[in-house]
N, CA, C and O atoms as a Tripos MOL2 file, in Angstrom:
@<TRIPOS>MOLECULE
protein
  188   187    47     0     0
PROTEIN
NO_CHARGES

@<TRIPOS>ATOM
      1 N          43.8620   66.6270   58.5910 N.3       1 MET1
      2 CA         44.6420   67.7890   58.2130 C.3       1 MET1
      3 C          43.6980   68.9820   58.0980 C.2       1 MET1
      4 O          42.6390   68.8890   57.4770 O.2       1 MET1
      5 N          44.0820   70.0790   58.6880 N.am      2 LYS2
      6 CA         43.2920   71.2970   58.5430 C.3       2 LYS2
      7 C          43.7150   72.0150   57.2640 C.2       2 LYS2
      8 O          44.9000   72.1910   56.9810 O.2       2 LYS2
      9 N          42.7220   72.4110   56.5210 N.am      3 THR3
     10 CA         42.9600   73.1590   55.2920 C.3       3 THR3
     11 C          42.2440   74.4900   55.4140 C.2       3 THR3
     12 O          41.0520   74.5350   55.7180 O.2       3 THR3
     13 N          42.9560   75.5570   55.1800 N.am      4 ILE4
     14 CA         42.3740   76.8880   55.2790 C.3       4 ILE4
     15 C          42.3450   77.5070   53.8870 C.2       4 ILE4
     16 O          43.3780   77.6770   53.2400 O.2       4 ILE4
     17 N          41.1460   77.8340   53.4490 N.am      5 PHE5
     18 CA         40.9700   78.4310   52.1320 C.3       5 PHE5
     19 C          39.6500   79.1740   52.1210 C.2       5 PHE5
     20 O          38.6650   78.7120   52.6950 O.2       5 PHE5
     21 N          39.6290   80.3120   51.4750 N.am      6 SER6
     22 CA         38.3770   81.0320   51.2680 C.3       6 SER6
     23 C          38.4000   81.6120   49.8560 C.2       6 SER6
     24 O          39.4350   81.6420   49.1900 O.2       6 SER6
     25 N          37.2590   82.0560   49.4340 N.am      7 GLU7
     26 CA         37.1770   82.6570   48.0970 C.3       7 GLU7
     27 C          38.0210   83.9250   48.0040 C.2       7 GLU7
     28 O          38.3760   84.3460   46.9030 O.2       7 GLU7
     29 N          38.3460   84.5380   49.1350 N.am      8 GLN8
     30 CA         39.2140   85.7210   49.1140 C.3       8 GLN8
     31 C          40.6180   85.3730   48.6220 C.2       8 GLN8
     32 O          41.3240   86.2420   48.1100 O.2       8 GLN8
     33 N          41.0260   84.1270   48.7710 N.am      9 HIS9
     34 CA         42.3380   83.7230   48.2800 C.3       9 HIS9
     35 C          42.4280   83.8870   46.7570 C.2       9 HIS9
     36 O          43.5150   84.0700   46.2090 O.2       9 HIS9
     37 N          41.2960   83.8200   46.0930 N.am     10 ARG10
     38 CA         41.2890   83.9650   44.6320 C.3      10 ARG10
     39 C          41.6740   85.3810   44.1840 C.2      10 ARG10
     40 O          42.0120   85.5960   43.0200 O.2      10 ARG10
     41 N          41.6210   86.3410   45.1110 N.am     11 LEU11
     42 CA         42.0020   87.7070   44.7660 C.3      11 LEU11
     43 C          43.4990   87.8110   44.4750 C.2      11 LEU11
     44 O          43.9370   88.7290   43.7820 O.2      11 LEU11
     45 N          44.2720   86.8820   44.9970 N.am     12 ARG12
     46 CA         45.7250   86.8540   44.7460 C.3      12 ARG12
     47 C          45.9610   85.9740   43.5340 C.2      12 ARG12
     48 O          46.0680   84.7530   43.6470 O.2      12 ARG12
     49 N          46.0420   86.6020   42.3890 N.am     13 ASP13
     50 CA         46.1690   85.8540   41.1310 C.3      13 ASP13
     51 C          47.3300   86.4190   40.3130 C.2      13 ASP13
     52 O          47.1340   87.0050   39.2480 O.2      13 ASP13
     53 N          48.5380   86.2290   40.8330 N.am     14 ALA14
     54 CA         49.7240   86.7400   40.1470 C.3      14 ALA14
     55 C          49.9250   86.0120   38.8200 C.2      14 ALA14
     56 O          49.6140   84.8270   38.6990 O.2      14 ALA14
     57 N          50.4310   86.7100   37.8570 N.am     15 LYS15
     58 CA         50.7090   86.1130   36.5420 C.3      15 LYS15
     59 C          52.1520   85.6260   36.4360 C.2      15 LYS15
     60 O          52.4550   84.7270   35.6510 O.2      15 LYS15
     61 N          53.0450   86.2290   37.2370 N.am     16 THR16
     62 CA         54.4570   85.8290   37.2150 C.3      16 THR16
     63 C          55.0390   85.9330   38.6180 C.2      16 THR16
     64 O          54.4860   86.5970   39.4940 O.2      16 THR16
     65 N          56.1730   85.2540   38.8060 N.am     17 GLU17
     66 CA         56.9790   85.4490   40.0060 C.3      17 GLU17
     67 C          58.4410   85.3590   39.5820 C.2      17 GLU17
     68 O          58.7730   84.7720   38.5520 O.2      17 GLU17
     69 N          59.2910   85.9450   40.3850 N.am     18 LEU18
     70 CA         60.7130   85.9700   40.0770 C.3      18 LEU18
     71 C          61.3670   84.7070   40.6330 C.2      18 LEU18
     72 O          61.2890   84.4440   41.8330 O.2      18 LEU18
     73 N          62.0030   83.9330   39.7750 N.am     19 TYR19
     74 CA         62.6620   82.7000   40.1830 C.3      19 TYR19
     75 C          63.9630   82.5690   39.4000 C.2      19 TYR19
     76 O          63.9540   82.5070   38.1710 O.2      19 TYR19
     77 N          65.0590   82.5290   40.1090 N.am     20 GLY20
     78 CA         66.3570   82.4030   39.4480 C.3      20 GLY20
     79 C          66.6670   83.5550   38.5200 C.2      20 GLY20
     80 O          67.3470   83.3790   37.5090 O.2      20 GLY20
     81 N          66.1760   84.7290   38.8560 N.am     21 GLY21
     82 CA         66.4370   85.9000   38.0300 C.3      21 GLY21
     83 C          65.5360   86.0230   36.8100 C.2      21 GLY21
     84 O          65.7270   86.9160   35.9840 O.2      21 GLY21
     85 N          64.5560   85.1320   36.6920 N.am     22 GLU22
     86 CA         63.6450   85.1670   35.5470 C.3      22 GLU22
     87 C          62.2030   85.2130   36.0380 C.2      22 GLU22
     88 O          61.8800   84.6900   37.1050 O.2      22 GLU22
     89 N          61.3430   85.8430   35.2460 N.am     23 LEU23
     90 CA         59.9210   85.8320   35.5390 C.3      23 LEU23
     91 C          59.3350   84.5270   35.0030 C.2      23 LEU23
     92 O          59.4530   84.2180   33.8170 O.2      23 LEU23
     93 N          58.7060   83.7710   35.8930 N.am     24 VAL24
     94 CA         58.1140   82.4870   35.5210 C.3      24 VAL24
     95 C          56.6690   82.4490   35.9920 C.2      24 VAL24
     96 O          56.2390   83.2970   36.7740 O.2      24 VAL24
     97 N          55.9180   81.4540   35.5110 N.am     25 GLN25
     98 CA         54.5620   81.2490   36.0060 C.3      25 GLN25
     99 C          54.6540   80.8860   37.4850 C.2      25 GLN25
    100 O          55.4880   80.0610   37.8590 O.2      25 GLN25
    101 N          53.8210   81.4800   38.3300 N.am     26 PRO26
    102 CA         53.9100   81.2130   39.7670 C.3      26 PRO26
    103 C          53.7140   79.7350   40.0970 C.2      26 PRO26
    104 O          52.9100   79.0480   39.4660 O.2      26 PRO26
    105 N          54.4490   79.2600   41.0820 N.am     27 PHE27
    106 CA         54.2910   77.8780   41.5280 C.3      27 PHE27
    107 C          52.9910   77.7350   42.3150 C.2      27 PHE27
    108 O          52.2740   76.7450   42.1700 O.2      27 PHE27
    109 N          52.6950   78.7280   43.1440 N.am     28 GLU28
    110 CA         51.4490   78.7370   43.9060 C.3      28 GLU28
    111 C          50.4490   79.5890   43.1420 C.2      28 GLU28
    112 O          50.5140   80.8180   43.1720 O.2      28 GLU28
    113 N          49.5310   78.9300   42.4640 N.am     29 ARG29
    114 CA         48.5630   79.6370   41.6350 C.3      29 ARG29
    115 C          47.1760   79.0220   41.8230 C.2      29 ARG29
    116 O          47.0360   77.9430   42.3980 O.2      29 ARG29
    117 N          46.1660   79.7160   41.3370 N.am     30 LEU30
    118 CA         44.7970   79.2850   41.5600 C.3      30 LEU30
    119 C          44.5200   77.8950   41.0090 C.2      30 LEU30
    120 O          43.8000   77.1210   41.6390 O.2      30 LEU30
    121 N          45.0690   77.5630   39.8570 N.am     31 SER31
    122 CA         44.7960   76.2440   39.2900 C.3      31 SER31
    123 C          45.3320   75.1420   40.1960 C.2      31 SER31
    124 O          44.7210   74.0780   40.2900 O.2      31 SER31
    125 N          46.4500   75.3720   40.8590 N.am     32 ARG32
    126 CA         46.9930   74.3790   41.7890 C.3      32 ARG32
    127 C          46.0880   74.2620   43.0090 C.2      32 ARG32
    128 O          45.8380   73.1580   43.4920 O.2      32 ARG32
    129 N          45.6010   75.3790   43.5040 N.am     33 ALA33
    130 CA         44.6760   75.3520   44.6390 C.3      33 ALA33
    131 C          43.4160   74.5700   44.2790 C.2      33 ALA33
    132 O          42.9200   73.7920   45.0940 O.2      33 ALA33
    133 N          42.8980   74.7670   43.0780 N.am     34 ASP34
    134 CA         41.7020   74.0360   42.6430 C.3      34 ASP34
    135 C          41.9490   72.5380   42.6040 C.2      34 ASP34
    136 O          41.0790   71.7560   42.9870 O.2      34 ASP34
    137 N          43.1250   72.1300   42.1440 N.am     35 ILE35
    138 CA         43.4750   70.7030   42.1010 C.3      35 ILE35
    139 C          43.5290   70.1260   43.5130 C.2      35 ILE35
    140 O          43.0340   69.0260   43.7550 O.2      35 ILE35
    141 N          44.1230   70.8610   44.4340 N.am     36 ILE36
    142 CA         44.2470   70.3940   45.8150 C.3      36 ILE36
    143 C          42.8710   70.3120   46.4740 C.2      36 ILE36
    144 O          42.5640   69.3230   47.1400 O.2      36 ILE36
    145 N          42.0490   71.3300   46.2960 N.am     37 ILE37
    146 CA         40.7070   71.3380   46.8820 C.3      37 ILE37
    147 C          39.8840   70.1720   46.3380 C.2      37 ILE37
    148 O          39.1920   69.4960   47.0990 O.2      37 ILE37
    149 N          39.9530   69.9350   45.0510 N.am     38 LYS38
    150 CA         39.2230   68.8170   44.4360 C.3      38 LYS38
    151 C          39.6700   67.4890   45.0380 C.2      38 LYS38
    152 O          38.8330   66.6440   45.3550 O.2      38 LYS38
    153 N          40.9740   67.2930   45.1980 N.am     39 ALA39
    154 CA         41.4920   66.0520   45.7740 C.3      39 ALA39
    155 C          41.0370   65.8850   47.2290 C.2      39 ALA39
    156 O          40.7120   64.7760   47.6530 O.2      39 ALA39
    157 N          41.0120   66.9780   47.9870 N.am     40 LEU40
    158 CA         40.5430   66.9130   49.3720 C.3      40 LEU40
    159 C          39.0790   66.5200   49.4480 C.2      40 LEU40
    160 O          38.6960   65.6920   50.2740 O.2      40 LEU40
    161 N          38.2670   67.1070   48.5940 N.am     41 VAL41
    162 CA         36.8360   66.7890   48.5710 C.3      41 VAL41
    163 C          36.6190   65.3290   48.1790 C.2      41 VAL41
    164 O          35.8280   64.6260   48.8080 O.2      41 VAL41
    165 N          37.3160   64.8770   47.1450 N.am     42 GLU42
    166 CA         37.1560   63.4950   46.6700 C.3      42 GLU42
    167 C          37.6100   62.4680   47.6950 C.2      42 GLU42
    168 O          37.0750   61.3600   47.7390 O.2      42 GLU42
    169 N          38.5880   62.8240   48.5170 N.am     43 SER43
    170 CA         39.0960   61.8810   49.5030 C.3      43 SER43
    171 C          38.3770   61.9850   50.8470 C.2      43 SER43
    172 O          38.6410   61.1990   51.7570 O.2      43 SER43
    173 N          37.4680   62.9560   50.9720 N.am     44 GLY44
    174 CA         36.7140   63.1280   52.2030 C.3      44 GLY44
    175 C          37.4800   63.8750   53.2820 C.2      44 GLY44
    176 O          37.0780   63.8540   54.4450 O.2      44 GLY44
    177 N          38.5560   64.5230   52.9280 N.am     45 LEU45
    178 CA         39.3660   65.2670   53.8920 C.3      45 LEU45
    179 C          39.1250   66.7710   53.8040 C.2      45 LEU45
    180 O          39.9980   67.5620   54.1620 O.2      45 LEU45
    181 N          37.9700   67.1600   53.3400 N.am     46 ASP46
    182 CA         37.7130   68.5750   53.0560 C.3      46 ASP46
    183 C          37.0880   69.3430   54.2110 C.2      46 ASP46
    184 O          36.6020   70.4540   54.0000 O.2      46 ASP46
    185 N          37.0820   68.8080   55.3990 N.am     47 GLU47
    186 CA         36.4670   69.5160   56.5200 C.3      47 GLU47
    187 C          37.1520   70.8430   56.7890 C.2      47 GLU47
    188 O          36.7580   71.5680   57.7020 O.2      47 GLU47
@<TRIPOS>BOND
     1     1     2 1
     2     2     3 1
     3     3     4 2
     4     3     5 am
     5     5     6 1
     6     6     7 1
     7     7     8 2
     8     7     9 am
     9     9    10 1
    10    10    11 1
    11    11    12 2
    12    11    13 am
    13    13    14 1
    14    14    15 1
    15    15    16 2
    16    15    17 am
    17    17    18 1
    18    18    19 1
    19    19    20 2
    20    19    21 am
    21    21    22 1
    22    22    23 1
    23    23    24 2
    24    23    25 am
    25    25    26 1
    26    26    27 1
    27    27    28 2
    28    27    29 am
    29    29    30 1
    30    30    31 1
    31    31    32 2
    32    31    33 am
    33    33    34 1
    34    34    35 1
    35    35    36 2
    36    35    37 am
    37    37    38 1
    38    38    39 1
    39    39    40 2
    40    39    41 am
    41    41    42 1
    42    42    43 1
    43    43    44 2
    44    43    45 am
    45    45    46 1
    46    46    47 1
    47    47    48 2
    48    47    49 am
    49    49    50 1
    50    50    51 1
    51    51    52 2
    52    51    53 am
    53    53    54 1
    54    54    55 1
    55    55    56 2
    56    55    57 am
    57    57    58 1
    58    58    59 1
    59    59    60 2
    60    59    61 am
    61    61    62 1
    62    62    63 1
    63    63    64 2
    64    63    65 am
    65    65    66 1
    66    66    67 1
    67    67    68 2
    68    67    69 am
    69    69    70 1
    70    70    71 1
    71    71    72 2
    72    71    73 am
    73    73    74 1
    74    74    75 1
    75    75    76 2
    76    75    77 am
    77    77    78 1
    78    78    79 1
    79    79    80 2
    80    79    81 am
    81    81    82 1
    82    82    83 1
    83    83    84 2
    84    83    85 am
    85    85    86 1
    86    86    87 1
    87    87    88 2
    88    87    89 am
    89    89    90 1
    90    90    91 1
    91    91    92 2
    92    91    93 am
    93    93    94 1
    94    94    95 1
    95    95    96 2
    96    95    97 am
    97    97    98 1
    98    98    99 1
    99    99   100 2
   100    99   101 am
   101   101   102 1
   102   102   103 1
   103   103   104 2
   104   103   105 am
   105   105   106 1
   106   106   107 1
   107   107   108 2
   108   107   109 am
   109   109   110 1
   110   110   111 1
   111   111   112 2
   112   111   113 am
   113   113   114 1
   114   114   115 1
   115   115   116 2
   116   115   117 am
   117   117   118 1
   118   118   119 1
   119   119   120 2
   120   119   121 am
   121   121   122 1
   122   122   123 1
   123   123   124 2
   124   123   125 am
   125   125   126 1
   126   126   127 1
   127   127   128 2
   128   127   129 am
   129   129   130 1
   130   130   131 1
   131   131   132 2
   132   131   133 am
   133   133   134 1
   134   134   135 1
   135   135   136 2
   136   135   137 am
   137   137   138 1
   138   138   139 1
   139   139   140 2
   140   139   141 am
   141   141   142 1
   142   142   143 1
   143   143   144 2
   144   143   145 am
   145   145   146 1
   146   146   147 1
   147   147   148 2
   148   147   149 am
   149   149   150 1
   150   150   151 1
   151   151   152 2
   152   151   153 am
   153   153   154 1
   154   154   155 1
   155   155   156 2
   156   155   157 am
   157   157   158 1
   158   158   159 1
   159   159   160 2
   160   159   161 am
   161   161   162 1
   162   162   163 1
   163   163   164 2
   164   163   165 am
   165   165   166 1
   166   166   167 1
   167   167   168 2
   168   167   169 am
   169   169   170 1
   170   170   171 1
   171   171   172 2
   172   171   173 am
   173   173   174 1
   174   174   175 1
   175   175   176 2
   176   175   177 am
   177   177   178 1
   178   178   179 1
   179   179   180 2
   180   179   181 am
   181   181   182 1
   182   182   183 1
   183   183   184 2
   184   183   185 am
   185   185   186 1
   186   186   187 1
   187   187   188 2
@<TRIPOS>SUBSTRUCTURE
     1 MET1         2 RESIDUE 1 A MET
     2 LYS2         6 RESIDUE 1 A LYS
     3 THR3        10 RESIDUE 1 A THR
     4 ILE4        14 RESIDUE 1 A ILE
     5 PHE5        18 RESIDUE 1 A PHE
     6 SER6        22 RESIDUE 1 A SER
     7 GLU7        26 RESIDUE 1 A GLU
     8 GLN8        30 RESIDUE 1 A GLN
     9 HIS9        34 RESIDUE 1 A HIS
    10 ARG10       38 RESIDUE 1 A ARG
    11 LEU11       42 RESIDUE 1 A LEU
    12 ARG12       46 RESIDUE 1 A ARG
    13 ASP13       50 RESIDUE 1 A ASP
    14 ALA14       54 RESIDUE 1 A ALA
    15 LYS15       58 RESIDUE 1 A LYS
    16 THR16       62 RESIDUE 1 A THR
    17 GLU17       66 RESIDUE 1 A GLU
    18 LEU18       70 RESIDUE 1 A LEU
    19 TYR19       74 RESIDUE 1 A TYR
    20 GLY20       78 RESIDUE 1 A GLY
    21 GLY21       82 RESIDUE 1 A GLY
    22 GLU22       86 RESIDUE 1 A GLU
    23 LEU23       90 RESIDUE 1 A LEU
    24 VAL24       94 RESIDUE 1 A VAL
    25 GLN25       98 RESIDUE 1 A GLN
    26 PRO26      102 RESIDUE 1 A PRO
    27 PHE27      106 RESIDUE 1 A PHE
    28 GLU28      110 RESIDUE 1 A GLU
    29 ARG29      114 RESIDUE 1 A ARG
    30 LEU30      118 RESIDUE 1 A LEU
    31 SER31      122 RESIDUE 1 A SER
    32 ARG32      126 RESIDUE 1 A ARG
    33 ALA33      130 RESIDUE 1 A ALA
    34 ASP34      134 RESIDUE 1 A ASP
    35 ILE35      138 RESIDUE 1 A ILE
    36 ILE36      142 RESIDUE 1 A ILE
    37 ILE37      146 RESIDUE 1 A ILE
    38 LYS38      150 RESIDUE 1 A LYS
    39 ALA39      154 RESIDUE 1 A ALA
    40 LEU40      158 RESIDUE 1 A LEU
    41 VAL41      162 RESIDUE 1 A VAL
    42 GLU42      166 RESIDUE 1 A GLU
    43 SER43      170 RESIDUE 1 A SER
    44 GLY44      174 RESIDUE 1 A GLY
    45 LEU45      178 RESIDUE 1 A LEU
    46 ASP46      182 RESIDUE 1 A ASP
    47 GLU47      186 RESIDUE 1 A GLU
């Protein structure tokens, strides 16, 4: 699987997003990216 990520992605750090008419914590956020990157590295799929 190809994974595309750079440190520039960290510049997009929204605090809220609109969902169902309410402001909520974003679903796509830096902490989720960190979890995914860590899992890719640990599984050897981080190329």
